N, C-alpha and C positions, 0 to 999 in steps of 0.2 A: 563355791569351791573353784569352779571353773574360771570365774573372773579373777580370782586371786592367782590361780595357776597361769592365766594369760599375762598376768603381770610379772611374773617370775620369768625373767630371760632364759635361764638354763632349762625351763621347761618350754616354754612357748617355741624356741627353736625346732626341737624335734617334733613337736605335737601339733602345731598350727595347721600344717598341710593336711593331716589326717581327718576323716569325717568325723570320729569320735575320739580324738587323740586324748582329750581331757578327761574322758571316763574312767581311765586307769588311775588318774590322779584322785579324782573323786571317790573312787573305791578305797583307795589307801587313806584317805583323809577320813572316810567314814569308819574304816577298821580302827584307826588311831583314836577317834572320838568313842567309839564302842569300847575301847579298852580304857578309858578314862582320861585321855590326853587333854591337858589344859594348857594355855600358853606359857605358864610357868614352868612347864616341862621342856620346852622348846631346847634351851640352852644345854641341859643335861643330855637330852637325846641326841643332840648333834655332837656332842662330845663323845658320846658312847659310839656313834657312827665313826667318828674320826678315829677309834682304836683300830677299825678295820682297815684304814689306810695304811698302815704299817705292813698288813698282808698283801699289799698290792692292789687293794681293791679301790675302785673309784666310789667315793660316797657322795659326790656333789649332787646326784640326782636325789638321793634320800634326804640330804639336808634341804634341799629346795622343797620337797613335799611336806617337811617339818615346819619349814617357814610359812607355806600355804595354809597348813592346818591351823597354825597359830593365828594368822590374820584371818581365816575364815571364822574361827571361835569368837575373834575380837569383834568382827562384823555382826555375827549373830547376836552377841551380848549386846551392841550398840543398839541393835534394832529390836531388842527385847523378843528374839525369836530362840526357841530352844531345839535341841536335837533329841531323837529318842534317847540317847545316853543320859541325857538330863532328866528324863522321866524315870529311868531306871535308878539313878542316883537319889532322886527325891523319894522315891517309894522305899528305897532302902533306909534313908534317913528316917522317915516317918514310922517305918516299923522298928528301927532301932530305938527311937524315942519313946514309942508308946506301941507295945505289940498288941494291945486290946484294940487299936485302931482297925485291926483287920479280925473282925469277930467271925471269921469263917471256920467251920469244922474242917474243912478241906479246900485246898488249892491245887489246881491241876496246872502245871507248867510243863511245855513239851517244846521240842525243837532245838535243844541245846545240846550238841554234840561236841562243840569245842566253845563253850560259852567264853566270851571276852570279860574282861575286868569288871565292868558295871553290872553285866547279867549275873556273873558269878557272885559279885558281892550281894545281889539281892536273893539269889538261891541260898547262900550261906545264912542270910538274915533269917529266911524261912525256915532253915534247919534249926538255927539257934532259938527262935522265939515262938514257932508254930508246930512244933513236932512234925515237921514235914518228912516225908519219905522221898528219897530219889531212887528212881529206877534208870540205870544206866545202861543202856544196851550197848555192847561194844561189839561193833561189826568188825569182820576181818580188814586188814589193809589192803585195798584193791591192789596193789602192785604186787603183793604175795600172791594173791589170788590168780593173778595173771600169770605168775610164774609157776603156776600148778601145785603150790604148796598146800598139802592138806590141813596143816596146822598154821594157817596164816594168823600173825599177831595182830591185836587191834592197832589202830593207827596212834601216832604220836598225840595227836591233839586230845584224843579220848584219854590217853594216859595222863596227860598234864591235869584235865579236868578231874579226873578220878582222884589224883594225888591231893587236889586241893580240897575235894570233898571228904576224903576219908577221914581227916582229922575232926570233923565235925558230926559224923554220924556213924552208928555202926554199919559194918558192911556185910552182907550176906550175898554170897556168890551162887549162882545157878550154874550147873553144869548141863543144863537140858541143851541139846542139839537143836540148832534151827531146822525148821523143816526144809526139804530139798527145794531148789527153785522150780517154778512150773516150767 
């Protein structure tokens, strides 16, 4: 990713002089790949970004990151190297094709408060084919806590994840109050 970003003039100018300037580009590309980005999506993603130009926003850096992501995926594929999102997609495909490939009575998955595309697809496949149960903790939005709100709503990322899951499994909400912080 860093090599591809260095080759992108729009990114190399502002980032070359920084000690780890390309780290931000790498993080953005990883997020795109985790979401399921493929080179075939590059043109549509750039068009979508272009819609924000009419609002006076500069989108050229975003388009440069998309080009870097597309080239990075192409280089990975040329060298027969995968990304973790490829593992999630493969696991989802295998489970969808033959749910009995996972002959487990239980599978414990944790750590996804804002699961991106590929991870959510796997979790949804587990819900569909393995009678999975998702326990979703909805911590309060940190900004609301800082503002002193007693009824701090959950963060927007949790809301989106909840919406995607709610159509696939029964939802049981608990009103148990969390313990006070130590």
